N, C-alpha and C positions, 0 to 999 in steps of 0.2 A: 369500552374497550381502553380508548385514549386513555382515560382516568388510572385505568391500571398500570398503564407504561408509563405516565407520569409520576405513579407512586413508586414504580420500580427504578424511575431514575433519582428521585429523592434519596433513595435506600441506598442506590452505587454513585450518588453524584460526588462523593468525597473522593473516592477511588477513582473516578473516571477522571476529574478533573487533575488529579495527580498525575496521573498517565498522558492527559494532553500537555500537561507541563513539560514532564520529559521531553513528549517530541519537541516540544519549542526549544529545549536547550541543546538540542543535536544539532541546529544549525552554527551555533558557536564552534562546534567542531572542526576536526580538520578535513579536507578533501578526500580524505581516505576513509574517515566515517561514513563519509556522505556517500563514498560509492558503496562502501558496506551494506548500506541501507538498500542501494537501486539493485547490486547484487539479491538480497533476501527476497525484493517484490518480484526480480525476474522468475526466482526459485517457487513461489507459492501458487502458481495455478495447479489447480488439481491434487495440491499436498496440504501437508497441513502444516500452519504456519509454526509451530514449536520446533517439528521436525526441520525446517528449512533455515529457523534463526540457530538450533545449534550447529547445523550443518555449516553455516556460512561463518559462523564466529570461532568454529575451530580452524576453518580454512584461513580466516583473516589472522589468527593467533599464530600460526604454522608459516604465515609468511605466502603462502600457497596461493590466496585470490590475489595477491599482486604479483607475483613472480612465477607461480607454478604453470608448468605448461598443461597442456589440454588432459591429458591422461590424469594427471595430477587433482586438478579441479573437480575432473568426471567421478574420481573415486571417493573424494571428500562428500559427495552430496548424497549421503545416505541417507535411506529412507524419504528420498526428494523424487516423486515421478518424475520421468522422461530425464534422467542426469545426463543422457549423453546431450541432447539438443539443449539443456540451460546451461552446461558447460560450455558449449560453442557460443552463446549469446553471451555469457560472463567473460570470455577470453575476448570475443570482439569487443565488448563494450569497454574493457580493460583497453584494448588498442585504440579505439576510437576518443579515449579521454584522456589519452597518454600525450604529453606534450611538454616539452621544455625539462625532459628528465623525470618527469614525474604524473600523478593522474588531476586532473583539472576538470571540476565538474559544478563548482559552484558557482562558476561563472555562468551558467549555461541557465542558472535559475533565475529568473527576473522578478523580485521581490513586488515590482508593481505590476505585474501582470500574471499571475499565477495561473489561467485559465490558457493564454497562451505558452505559457512552460509547459504545461501538462499537453498542450497538443505537438509542441516540437518534440518533447522525449517519447510519445506514443509514435511520431512520425520518424523519428531517427535512431532509436535504439531497438534492435532487436530483441524479442522477447515481451517487449513492453508497449501494453495498449493503453488506451483510457483506464480501465480497472486500475491494472498496475502501475501507470504514471501518478494516479488519484493516490495510490498508496504509498507511494514513494515520497510523494509531496505531504501528505500527513504524516509521515514518520520524522519527516525532518521538520516540522514546525509549520507547514500552510497548507493544513486541509482544513482549515476554519468554514470553509464554504462548497467544498469536494463532496461528491458522495463514491465511494469504493463500492461498486455494483458487483460483489462477489455473491455468491451461491445463497448466503446466510442473509444476507441484506434484501435480497431480490424475494426471498421466503417468506420474509416479515412485510416486505413492500405489499406483497400478495394478501397475507393475511389481515393486514389493515387496510385494506381496499384502496392501497395508492394506485397498484395497478392490477389490471386483470387477473393476468397469468405470467409465469415467469417464461421471457421468451426463449426461442430456442438458440438464437445469434442477435447480435444487438452490432447495429452500426454505428458509428461516431453521432448521426443524426439521434438517433435512437438512445443513446445512450445521455445526450444531454438532454433528451427530452424528461427521459424518468429523472434524472437528476434534479429538472426543474420540478415536479411533481414529489420529491422526497422534500424538495430546500420548502416548500408550501407547507408541505404536512410537518416540519420542522416547528416553523413559524405558529403553525397552530396550536400545536403541544405545547411550545414554548420551551422545546429543548434543542439547543445550538446542534446543525448538522454533525460536526464532530464526536459530538459526545453521543449524538443519536447512532451513529456507525457503532461506536463500540458498545450502546446501549444492546443493539439488536445481534450483535455479534456474541456478546455475553450471554444472551438468553437461550444460542444455539449451542455456545462451546463449552459455558460454564465458566470462562476467562475472560479476563480484562487485559488483553495483552496488545498484540499490534498486528 
């Protein structure tokens, strides 16, 4: 079974590496772009990533993501589940990171302590838990050793016997424990953690997205 997974990785390796390179380039962008990625991750729980990306990109292009009121942000979250709550989280996050006349978010990312940074975002930003914080950090180039334990990944973890079943809920400790199990599987298969995430995700959705 792992042999088939490795063969699939070999087929998709070029495209996966290209996508990961794109993620790493995001860190060189502005704080506004980094904040946009955070907002995308706020929207993703129980929603399709493609719809979230379209909605957040449209709001950013119109300037509403950075200056629009709650009603305008809410109306822009088309095809995103729970738009009222997620719009509130976005507006609160915007207020939280706004200082000195602009959004400052890159200073909150400690490149020397990515696990600590993840925990800080999960504890301090509403709408962001361990999964979303991992997703955010991966999308700005710091996900090399992190797991994004969404439904697609958990399903594949059970498929390959990494965990016995998909848990009904996940504590921080439980998240770290499952992440460590996935890390060990990653090493055994010879597929990097961030590449394994995209490989599992593409197997479920047919896309190598974000």
